[in-house]
C-alpha positions in Angstrom: 0.0 0.0 0.0 1.0 3.6 -0.1 3.7 4.6 2.4 2.8 8.2 3.0 4.6 8.7 6.3 8.0 7.5 4.9 9.0 11.0 3.8 8.0 12.4 7.1 10.2 9.8 8.9 13.1 10.5 6.7 12.9 14.2 7.5 13.0 13.3 11.2 16.1 11.1 10.7 17.8 13.9 8.8 17.0 16.4 11.5 18.3 14.1 14.2 21.5 13.4 12.3 22.1 17.1 11.7 21.1 18.2 15.3 18.4 20.4 13.9 14.8 20.7 14.8 12.3 18.4 12.9 10.5 20.0 10.0 7.3 21.8 11.0 5.2 20.6 8.1 1.9 19.4 9.4 -0.8 17.7 7.5 -4.2 19.4 7.4 -7.3 17.6 8.6 -8.3 17.1 5.0 -5.0 15.4 4.1 -5.3 13.1 7.1 -8.9 12.2 6.2 -7.9 11.6 2.5 -5.0 9.4 3.6 -7.4 7.3 5.6 -9.9 7.1 2.7 -7.2 6.0 0.3 -5.8 3.3 2.6 -9.3 1.9 3.1 -10.2 1.9 -0.7 -12.0 -1.2 -1.8 -12.1 -0.7 -5.6 -13.8 -3.0 -8.1 -11.4 -5.0 -10.4 -12.0 -2.6 -13.3 -10.9 0.5 -11.4 -7.3 1.7 -10.7 -5.9 4.7 -8.9 -2.7 6.5 -9.8 -0.8 9.5 -8.5 0.8 11.3 -11.5 2.5 13.9 -9.2 4.0 11.2 -7.0 2.6 9.7 -3.8 3.6 12.8 -1.8 0.8 14.7 -3.5 -2.3 12.9 -2.3 -4.6 15.8 -3.1 -4.4 15.3 -6.8 -4.8 11.8 -8.3 -6.4 9.9 -11.1 -8.8 7.0 -11.3 -9.3 4.9 -14.4 -12.5 3.0 -14.9 -12.7 0.2 -17.5 -16.3 -1.0 -17.5 -16.9 -4.7 -17.8 -20.7 -4.4 -18.4 -23.0 -2.0 -20.2 -22.5 -0.1 -23.5 -19.1 1.3 -22.5 -17.4 -2.1 -22.4 -13.9 -1.9 -23.7 -13.4 1.7 -22.9 -11.0 3.2 -20.4 -12.1 6.4 -18.8 -9.7 8.4 -16.7 -11.0 10.9 -14.1 -8.9 13.5 -12.3 -9.6 14.2 -8.7 -8.7 17.5 -7.0 -9.3 17.4 -3.3 -9.4 20.7 -1.3 -7.6 21.1 2.0 -10.9 21.4 3.8 -12.0 17.9 2.6 -14.5 16.4 3.7 -16.3 19.7 4.1 -16.2 20.2 0.4 -16.6 17.5 -2.2 -13.6 16.8 -4.5 -13.6 18.2 -8.0 -13.8 15.4 -10.5 -13.3 15.7 -14.2 -13.4 13.2 -17.0 -10.2 13.6 -19.0 -11.1 11.9 -22.3 -14.0 13.2 -24.4 -16.9 10.8 -24.0 -20.5 10.9 -24.9 -22.4 10.4 -21.7 -25.5 12.2 -20.4 -23.8 12.8 -17.0 -20.6 14.3 -18.4 -20.5 17.6 -20.2 -18.2 18.8 -23.0 -15.6 20.1 -20.6 -15.4 16.8 -18.6 -17.4 18.0 -15.6 -19.2 15.1 -14.0 -22.9 15.5 -12.9 -23.2 13.1 -10.0 -25.5 14.1 -7.1 -23.0 13.1 -4.4 -20.5 15.5 -5.9 -23.0 18.4 -5.8 -26.0 19.0 -3.6 -26.0 15.6 -1.9 -22.4 15.7 -0.6 -22.2 14.8 3.1 -19.2 14.5 5.5 -19.8 10.7 5.8 -19.1 10.2 2.1 -15.6 9.3 1.0 -13.5 8.7 -2.1 -14.6 5.0 -2.3 -18.2 6.2 -2.6 -17.4 8.6 -5.4 -15.5 5.9 -7.3 -18.4 3.5 -7.0 -20.7 6.3 -8.2 -18.6 6.9 -11.3 -18.4 3.1 -11.9 -22.2 2.9 -11.6 -22.6 5.7 -14.3 -20.7 3.6 -16.8 -22.1 0.1 -16.0 -25.8 0.8 -15.5 -26.3 3.1 -18.4 -27.8 1.3 -21.4 -29.0 2.7 -24.7 -32.4 1.5 -25.8 -33.8 2.2 -29.2 
């Protein structure tokens, strides 16, 4: 799993070896909550998470969904997540990176998912959002 505190411990070791004070970088409450959410992720097999800026930048990450059911089978849809420092008070900003025709995704990649907008609650987490996105692509069927 992700070893987020490894950098912090290496700073402490460097500080002890150089007889200096430990760095005063503190994680915000949002970063701590996000760290907890990410370590407890229970993703479906068709979903993956990646950190393009390295694992030190938890607040910006990407999730790729490759649906196994529905009319989007065979596609790979990448979503960028931008989490604010006041998370979970504010919902993360989620955008679909590739252009896709979907009734819940606009031309700019903005996702219309109720839990990202008016139904956001403090009890919701990253896992809930990913399952919501997954559900958008697996339950949607075109009927003619």
